[in-house]
N, C-alpha and C positions, 0 to 999 in steps of 0.2 A: 767461228761466229755463226750466228743464226742465219740460215739460208733464207733470203728474201727473194721474191720474184723481181725481175729486172725493172718492172714498172712501179715498184714500191715507192711511196712518197717519202721525202726526207722527214726524219723525226727520231725520237728517242725510242729504242727497242731494247729488250732484255739482253744483257751481256752474257754470253755463253761461259766465260771464264769465271765470273762471280755473279750469282743471281741477286746479290744485294745491290748491284749497280745496273744502270742502263747506259748504252753507248749510242752516239749520234751516227745515224745513217744519212749521208748527204745526197742520196738519190742514186749514186754510182758506186760508192764504196764506204766501208767503215772508217771512221776517223779515230783519233786518239782521245777525243773528248768523252769523258765518262762523268757520271754523277750518281749519287745514291738514288736507288729506286724509291719511288713513292711508296710509303708504307700503307698498305690497305688494312685498315683496322676492321676487325669484325664488328658487326652491328652491336651496339650496346644492348644488354638485356633491358627490357622495359622495367622501370622501377614501379613496383606495385604501389598504388595509392592506398594508404591505410584507410580502412573503413572509418566512417564517422564514429566517434566514441558513443557507446551506448550508455546512457545514463539511466540507472535503475532508481526509481523513486523509492526512497526509504518508507517502510510502512509507518503510517502515522499511528500514534497512540490513540486509543478511543477516548472520547471526551469523558471526563469524570462524571459520575452520576450526579444528578441535581441534589442539592442539600434537602434536608427534611422539610424545611420551611417552603422552599421552592416547589417541592413535590406536592405538598399539601395545597399550596396556592393554585398550582396547575390543575389538580384534581377537583378542587372546588369550582374553579372557573369553567371546567368542562362538565360540571354537574355529576361527578363521580363521587360516591360515598367513600370516605377514607378515615382512617384512625387519626384523631386530632393529636396524638402523641408521636407516632412514628410515620404517618402518611401512607401506611399500607392499605391496600384495597382488599385484603383477605379478612373478611369480617363475618361474624355470625350474629344473627339477631334472634332473640327469644323473648317471649312474654314472661314476666316474672311469675305470675300465678299466685295462688294461695300459699302462704308460708306458715306451716304449722308451728314452727319454733316461735315465731312472732305472736301467734295466737295464744300459745301457752303462757308466754311471758306476760302478755296483756291480761290474761285471765288471772294470773297470780297477783299481779300488781293492782288491778282495778276491779277484779271480780268478773262476773259473767260478761259484762259489757266489753271486756278486754279481748274476747274471742273475735270481735269485729276487727281488731288490729291485724289479724292474720290476713285479712282481705284487702288491707290498705295498699294501694299501688299495684293490685293484682293485674290491672289492664295495661300497665306500663311496659314498654319494650326496652329491653336492655341489650346493647350491642357490645360484643366482645371481639377485640382484635386478635386474630389467630397468629399474628406475628409477634406482638409484644405482650399480649395478655391484658391490655388495658380495657376496663369496662366503663361504659358511659351510656347515658340516655340521650338520644338524638333530640 
């Protein structure tokens, strides 16, 4: 049996014959009383706390472009010149000028006075949309 000092207090001590048991020491001698030794369990491993789920925001689809009518309305409200047909702001403005073809046709049909027809509308501005090709006068 385990050697204990003479002044050892009574209690349960490890049994030398079987380490799975403890034996009672009455303060003077070992008794026949035995019981299973208390099992010392190893400290449990800490359970990792899962990180909070990461939610990834799905990319949003871009808003559809405004309709032609809405684009034209926005441009006019902002005072921006735009094509009345497609709403494009890519425009080219030119003066019509003298048209020799019209002058020749006027001369053939009406005589010399028809030459003046070539100058009719020469000071008017004609705007051409570079997107759709639509021509109009502002």
